[in-house]
C-alpha positions, 0 to 999 in steps of 0.5 A: 979516385972520384966520389962515384968510385967510392959508392958500393954495390949490393955485392960489396955490402957486408954485415960488418959495415952495418954492425953498429946500426940500431935505427933503420930508416926507410922511404916508402914510395919506390923504396919499400915497394918497388918502382916496377909496381907502378903504384906511384903512377896512380898518385902522379895522375891524381896529382895532375888531376887535382892541380888541373881542377884546383887551378882551372888548367888543362891537363897538359898545363897542369902537368907542367905546373905539378912537376915544377912544384915537385922539383922546386918545393920537394912535393907538389903539395908544398908548391900548392900551399906556398903559392896557392894556399891549398887545403893540404887535407883535401889534396892528400885525401884525393891523391891517395885514393888509389888501388893498392892491389898493384903492390904484390905482397912480399912476406920475404921482405918482411922477414928481412926487415924483421930480422934487422937489429933495432928499430925500423921507421918509415919516413915518407913525404906521403901521409900516414894513411898512404904509408899504412895501406902500402905497407899493409899490402906489402905485408910489412907494416907490423915490423915498424916502430913508427911512420914519420909522415908529411903531417908529422913533418909539419907539411915540410917535405924532405929534403928540408933539413928541418924535417930530418931534425924533427924526425931524429929529435922525435925518435932520439935517433943517433945518426952515427948508428942509423942508416937511411934508404931512399930512391931520390939521391937529393933526399940523402944529402942531409942524412949523410951530413948528419952522420947516417949511412945512406943507401940509394934504391934504384930501379931494376937493372938501373933503368934510367928511363924511369922517373924524371931526368932530374931525379937522377941528379946527384947519384954519384955524389959523396952523400951516397954510400951504397946503391942497390936495385934490390932492397931485399937482397941488400938487407939479406946481405948485411945480416 
């Protein structure tokens, strides 16, 4: 049996599978709010604009640089910091100056999160302000214990192992009683190695046209326990 065959779908998830979980860890972008809301496209565009202005590049060249940084460093910001000594506060403020009304409120998702036993966290490569505004627009902000953002991580983004260690140490998370929900497979490698259960969030109907091709790498790896294209239904199925 291949590793891919061991990955379970939403319909295969049961309450018994998650009976011991006491810490529920959620990525934000394209995880708590769905990819089809297209909110991240605004951030993506503003990152390109920032890179173009900061490096005095035409938009098409800035786009290439931005995506190269994202792939090699985990975030565009990390690449700019490592190679160009950018002011992280200026970058984060600029790229998150967006219209959050693109996210449809989802109170029923809030009900499912609230019903989960134990603590719930947002663990994001964005900043706290962005996470708060997005979660507030969704109607789920009040259900979380804390937001662990890029600033709390010392500006070192997922998938760096030190960032997970910092999060888990800060909140005293027992990996054996925790689960992480993410839309990027590579960001689940470390949590799985630490002993957490892992759930990969994919676009509706598994549409591969969304995102960069490389973002799909590792989707059939042993570090993925479950895959779902409907977070709300998944949470409902396990409680």
